C-alpha positions in Angstrom: 8.2 -38.5 5.5 5.8 -37.6 3.7 5.0 -41.0 2.7 4.4 -41.7 6.2 1.5 -39.6 6.4 -0.1 -40.3 2.9 -3.4 -41.0 3.8 -3.6 -37.9 5.6 -1.9 -35.7 3.1 -4.2 -36.7 0.5 -6.9 -36.1 2.7 -5.2 -32.3 3.8 -4.5 -32.0 -0.1 -8.6 -32.0 -0.5 -9.2 -29.4 1.7 -6.9 -27.3 1.0 -8.0 -27.5 -2.8 -11.6 -27.2 -1.5 -10.6 -23.8 0.7 -9.3 -22.2 -2.4 -11.5 -22.8 -4.6 -14.2 -21.7 -2.3 -12.5 -18.7 -2.5 -11.7 -18.2 -6.0 -15.5 -18.9 -7.5 -17.2 -17.9 -4.1 -18.9 -21.3 -2.5 -19.5 -19.7 0.7 -20.8 -23.5 1.8 -17.7 -25.0 0.4 -15.6 -22.3 2.4 -17.7 -23.0 5.7 -16.7 -26.4 6.2 -13.5 -26.7 4.4 -12.1 -23.9 7.3 -13.6 -25.9 9.9 -11.9 -29.3 8.2 -8.6 -27.8 8.0 -7.7 -27.7 12.0 -10.4 -30.7 12.4 -8.4 -32.8 10.4 -5.2 -31.6 12.2 -6.3 -32.4 15.8 -7.3 -35.8 14.4 -3.8 -36.7 13.3 -1.8 -34.9 16.2 -4.4 -37.2 18.6 -3.9 -40.6 16.2 0.4 -39.8 16.2 0.9 -38.7 19.8 -1.6 -39.9 22.0 -1.2 -36.2 23.5 1.2 -38.0 25.7 3.3 -35.6 27.6 2.6 -31.6 28.2 3.9 -30.1 24.4 1.4 -32.1 22.5 -1.6 -30.9 25.4 -0.1 -27.6 24.3 -0.2 -28.0 20.7 -3.6 -29.3 21.0 -5.4 -26.6 23.0 -3.5 -24.1 20.1 -5.7 -25.5 17.6 -9.0 -25.8 19.4 -8.2 -21.9 19.8 -7.5 -21.8 15.8 -10.5 -23.3 15.1 -12.0 -21.0 17.0 -10.4 -17.6 15.4 -11.2 -19.4 11.8 -15.2 -19.4 13.0 -15.4 -16.1 14.3 -13.6 -15.0 11.1 -16.2 -16.9 9.1 -18.6 -13.9 10.2 -16.3 -11.2 9.9 -19.0 -8.4 9.2 -17.4 -5.9 11.6 -15.2 -5.3 14.2 -16.5 -7.1 17.2 -15.9 -10.3 15.3 -12.5 -9.8 13.6 -11.1 -8.9 17.2 -13.1 -12.2 18.4 -11.1 -13.5 15.5 -7.7 -12.3 16.5 -7.9 -12.3 20.4 -8.4 -16.3 20.1 -5.8 -16.9 17.1 -3.3 -14.6 20.3 -4.4 -17.4 22.7 -3.5 -20.2 20.1 0.0 -18.5 19.4 0.9 -18.7 23.0 -0.1 -22.0 23.7 2.3 -23.0 20.4 5.0 -20.6 23.1 4.6 -22.6 25.8 5.0 -25.6 24.1 7.7 -24.5 22.6 9.2 -22.7 25.8 9.1 -26.8 26.9 11.5 -27.7 24.6 13.9 -24.7 25.1 14.3 -25.0 29.1 15.3 -28.7 28.5 18.9 -27.6 27.6 18.4 -23.4 27.7 22.4 -22.8 27.1 22.4 -24.2 23.8 23.0 -22.4 20.9 23.1 -18.8 22.0 24.4 -17.4 18.8 21.1 -19.2 17.0 19.1 -17.6 20.2 20.6 -14.1 19.5 19.9 -14.2 15.2 16.4 -15.0 16.1 15.8 -12.6 18.5 17.5 -9.9 16.0 15.3 -11.2 12.5 12.3 -11.0 14.6 12.7 -7.2 15.8 13.7 -6.4 12.1 10.3 -8.3 10.8 8.1 -7.0 13.5 8.9 -3.6 13.6 8.8 -3.2 10.0 5.1 -5.0 9.9 4.2 -2.6 12.4 5.3 0.7 10.8 4.1 -0.3 7.6 0.3 -0.6 8.7 0.3 1.5 11.2 -1.2 4.7 9.6 -4.5 3.1 8.7 -4.2 1.5 11.9 -6.9 3.7 13.5 -7.4 2.6 17.3 -6.7 -0.7 16.7 -2.8 0.2 17.3 -2.2 -1.5 20.4 -4.1 -4.7 19.6 -2.5 -5.1 16.2 1.1 -4.2 17.8 0.2 -6.9 21.0 -0.4 -9.2 18.2 2.8 -8.8 16.2 4.7 -9.0 19.7 3.5 -12.8 20.2 3.4 -14.2 16.5 7.6 -12.7 16.6 7.9 -14.5 20.0 6.4 -17.7 18.8 9.2 -17.4 15.9 12.0 -16.8 18.0 10.6 -19.4 20.4 10.7 -21.7 17.4 13.8 -21.0 16.5 14.9 -21.4 20.4 14.2 -24.8 19.7 17.5 -25.5 17.5 19.7 -28.4 19.1 17.4 -29.0 21.7 14.7 -31.6 19.3 15.9 -34.1 15.9 16.3 -31.5 12.9 12.9 -32.6 10.9 10.6 -31.7 14.0 12.6 -28.3 14.7 13.0 -27.6 10.8 9.0 -28.2 10.2 8.0 -26.1 13.1 10.1 -23.2 12.4 9.1 -23.2 8.6 5.5 -23.3 10.2 6.5 -20.3 12.3 7.1 -18.4 9.5 4.3 -19.3 6.7 2.3 -17.4 9.8 4.0 -14.5 9.9 3.6 -14.3 6.3 -0.6 -15.6 6.9 -0.7 -12.8 9.4 1.3 -10.1 7.8 -0.9 -10.4 4.2 -4.4 -10.9 6.6 -3.1 -7.4 8.1 -2.3 -5.8 5.3 -5.3 -6.6 3.4 -7.8 -5.7 6.3 -5.9 -2.2 6.7 -5.5 -1.0 3.5 -3.2 -2.8 1.8 -5.6 -6.1 -0.4 -4.5 -6.8 -3.9 -6.1 -9.6 -6.1 -6.9 -13.2 -4.5 -4.8 -11.8 -1.5 -7.6 -14.3 0.3 -6.4 -17.0 -1.3 -2.2 -16.2 -0.3 -3.7 -15.5 3.5 -5.6 -19.3 3.3 -2.5 -21.3 1.6 0.3 -19.7 3.7 -1.9 -20.4 6.9 -2.8 -24.0 5.7 0.8 -24.8 5.2 2.0 -22.9 8.8 -0.9 -25.4 10.5 -0.1 -28.0 8.5 4.2 -27.8 9.1 3.6 -26.9 13.1 1.6 -30.4 13.7 3.7 -32.5 11.7 6.9 -31.1 13.6 4.8 -31.6 16.4 4.0 -35.3 15.6 7.7 -35.9 14.3 9.4 -34.2 18.0 12.2 -36.1 19.4 13.8 -34.1 22.4 17.4 -34.7 22.2 18.5 -33.1 26.0 19.1 -35.8 29.0 17.4 -34.0 31.1 14.5 -32.3 29.0 10.9 -31.8 29.7 8.0 -33.8 28.5 
């Protein structure tokens, strides 16, 4: 599968290395350029491979637009206003992804009830653990962060609900990407609210880039299995 995207993989690897190097060495210009290129490159491959046919790919593309806005706001994260703007942009992007995944779930909502229960239990445990870990240092941001945790958890659960409704490659890529998103957001929130540690910025961006990469490749490889599927 990776050979199928050989040129893109090479380009994206260069972007990843550039972004991580800019964080480690403190190259501000390289940091800004490579950060914008993360979502821009993913937009391009999504359009080239899918032509944005159907609502699923259009919603994923819209999610990438809001992710790019979030990246840009966080580049200028000098105060709470920029951070909240970035948080809101990513929140809307996650909602776009959720709405796309819901299309697959709706194609056959009665399938895999056991898997759905496992996803719900896992989501509840992870979201509660994340919130209570952060809660003592959140202050007035408790409600916005709680809402964000709920949405990112819902995205993971909805990605899990695609099981048996799409091909296994797309399912595994997107579900893994959703878990990477949860890890990235947890690390970002931890670093923001008093739980920072050396190299946390590198881990945040690495897990974020992997998350977006896996979700977009999963979207390009998506094939619905249900006969009455919604496109």
